[in-house]
C-alpha positions in Angstrom: 8.6 -15.4 16.6 6.9 -12.2 16.3 8.1 -10.0 13.6 9.9 -6.5 14.7 6.8 -4.4 14.0 7.7 -0.6 13.2 7.1 2.3 15.3 6.5 5.9 14.0 10.2 7.3 12.5 11.8 3.6 12.1 12.9 3.5 8.9 10.9 0.8 6.5 12.8 -2.1 5.7 13.5 -2.3 1.7 11.9 -5.3 -0.2 12.2 -6.0 -3.8 8.4 -6.1 -5.4 7.2 -6.4 -8.7 4.7 -3.4 -10.2 1.9 -3.8 -12.5 3.9 -3.6 -15.4 6.1 -6.6 -14.5 8.7 -4.1 -13.6 11.2 -5.1 -10.6 10.6 -2.0 -8.0 12.8 -2.5 -4.8 10.7 0.0 -2.3 13.5 2.2 -1.8 13.1 3.8 -5.2 9.8 5.3 -3.6 12.0 7.6 -1.4 11.7 11.0 -1.9 8.0 11.0 -2.1 5.5 11.2 0.9 3.7 7.6 0.5 0.6 6.1 1.9 0.5 2.2 1.8 -1.9 -0.1 2.0 -2.3 -4.0 1.4 -5.2 -5.6 -0.2 -6.2 -8.2 -2.4 -8.0 -8.4 -5.9 -10.5 -11.3 -5.0 -11.8 -9.7 -1.5 -15.2 -10.3 -1.2 -15.8 -8.4 1.6 -16.8 -4.4 0.7 -15.8 -2.9 3.8 -12.1 -4.6 3.6 -10.3 -4.3 0.3 -12.6 -3.1 -1.5 -12.9 0.3 0.9 -9.2 0.6 0.8 -9.6 1.1 -2.8 -11.9 3.3 -2.7 -10.7 5.4 -0.1 -7.2 5.2 -2.3 -9.6 6.3 -5.6 -10.9 9.7 -3.4 -7.0 10.3 -2.3 -5.6 10.3 -5.7 -8.6 12.9 -7.0 -7.0 15.0 -3.8 -3.5 14.3 -4.9 -4.1 15.1 -8.6 -5.8 18.3 -7.8 -4.0 19.8 -4.6 0.1 21.3 -5.7 1.6 20.7 -2.4 0.8 17.0 -2.9 2.2 16.7 -5.7 5.1 14.4 -4.8 3.2 11.9 -3.2 2.3 8.1 -4.3 -0.1 5.9 -3.3 1.1 2.0 -3.0 -1.4 -0.9 -3.1 0.7 -4.1 -2.5 -1.8 -8.0 -2.6 -1.6 -10.0 0.4 -2.1 -12.6 -2.5 1.3 -12.8 -4.6 0.7 -16.1 -5.9 -2.7 -15.2 -7.7 -2.0 -11.4 -7.9 1.0 -11.0 -10.5 1.3 -7.8 -12.5 -1.5 -8.7 -15.1 -3.6 -9.1 -12.9 -2.9 -6.5 -10.8 -2.5 -4.1 -14.1 -6.7 -5.0 -14.7 -7.5 -4.8 -11.5 -5.6 -0.9 -11.5 -7.6 0.0 -14.8 -10.8 -0.7 -13.3 -9.7 1.9 -10.5 -8.9 3.8 -12.5 -5.7 4.1 -11.0 -2.8 7.0 -12.5 0.5 5.1 -12.5 2.0 8.4 -12.1 0.4 8.6 -8.7 -1.0 4.7 -7.6 1.4 2.0 -8.0 0.3 -1.5 -7.3 2.9 -4.3 -6.2 3.2 -7.8 -5.9 6.3 -9.7 -5.9 7.6 -13.3 -4.2 5.1 -14.3 -1.2 8.2 -14.4 1.2 9.1 -11.0 0.1 5.7 -9.7 0.2 4.8 -11.3 3.4 8.3 -10.0 5.3 7.5 -6.4 3.8 3.9 -6.7 5.5 5.0 -7.8 8.7 6.9 -4.9 9.6 3.7 -3.2 9.5 1.8 -5.2 11.6 -0.1 -6.9 9.0 -1.2 -10.7 9.9 -2.2 -12.9 6.9 -3.5 -16.4 6.8 -4.6 -18.4 3.9 -7.1 -20.8 3.9 -5.6 -23.8 2.0 -9.0 -25.6 1.1 -10.5 -21.7 -0.6 -7.7 -19.4 -1.9 -10.2 -16.7 -1.9 -10.6 -16.8 1.5 -7.8 -15.0 3.0 -8.2 -13.8 7.0 -6.2 -10.5 7.0 -6.2 -7.1 9.2 -6.1 -3.8 7.7 -3.0 -1.5 7.9 -2.5 1.7 5.8 0.8 3.7 6.7 2.2 7.2 5.6 5.9 6.9 5.0 7.7 10.0 4.7 10.4 11.2 1.7 13.5 9.6 3.9 11.3 6.3 4.0 10.6 6.4 7.6 7.3 5.7 9.1 5.2 8.7 9.5 1.9 6.5 11.2 0.0 3.1 10.7 -3.9 3.7 10.8 -5.7 0.0 11.6 -8.3 -1.2 10.8 -11.0 0.6 8.1 -11.9 3.3 10.0 -9.8 5.9 8.8 -11.4 8.8 6.3 -9.3 9.8 3.2 -9.4 13.0 4.5 -7.8 12.0 7.7 -5.1 9.8 5.6 -4.4 13.5 3.4 -3.9 15.7 7.0 -1.2 12.7 7.5 0.2 13.1 4.4 -0.2 17.1 4.4 1.6 17.0 7.8 4.4 14.9 6.6 7.9 16.6 5.8 7.7 17.2 1.9 10.7 16.2 -0.4 13.6 18.5 0.2 14.6 18.4 -3.4 
């Protein structure tokens, strides 16, 4: 059966994930922040897929760090390969990307939980049983408001960091 894919304005369903420091992180703990969320896997061999999402998020991280009006924004990267991308792997990966843990969090979890969480954004993932690094997937990058509601989803890899920053800026800031 087709998963229930969120529409703009709908509340993102919670999930219990694990961050790069091996701490349990319910998605709901990010409420109160505007969020940019994308999905990657650390062994992705295609530069125009997962590595491009990382490059874009690194650029956005710099913008967030230098823009006081975006101080509440957080970047979330969720793995598509939770069997391999365990917390220690994600921590080393984040370090190589110079991810500031105060801004950018990498998440994994139990495979069923990660897949259930990702499917609500329209993510399609197929693992090749003969080759562990061969994962066929689409690209989805979401903006979520401080109440946990979907603002917008970008499909594919044609969005730019400036466009995503524009979406984050247009999203209502937290009221606290």
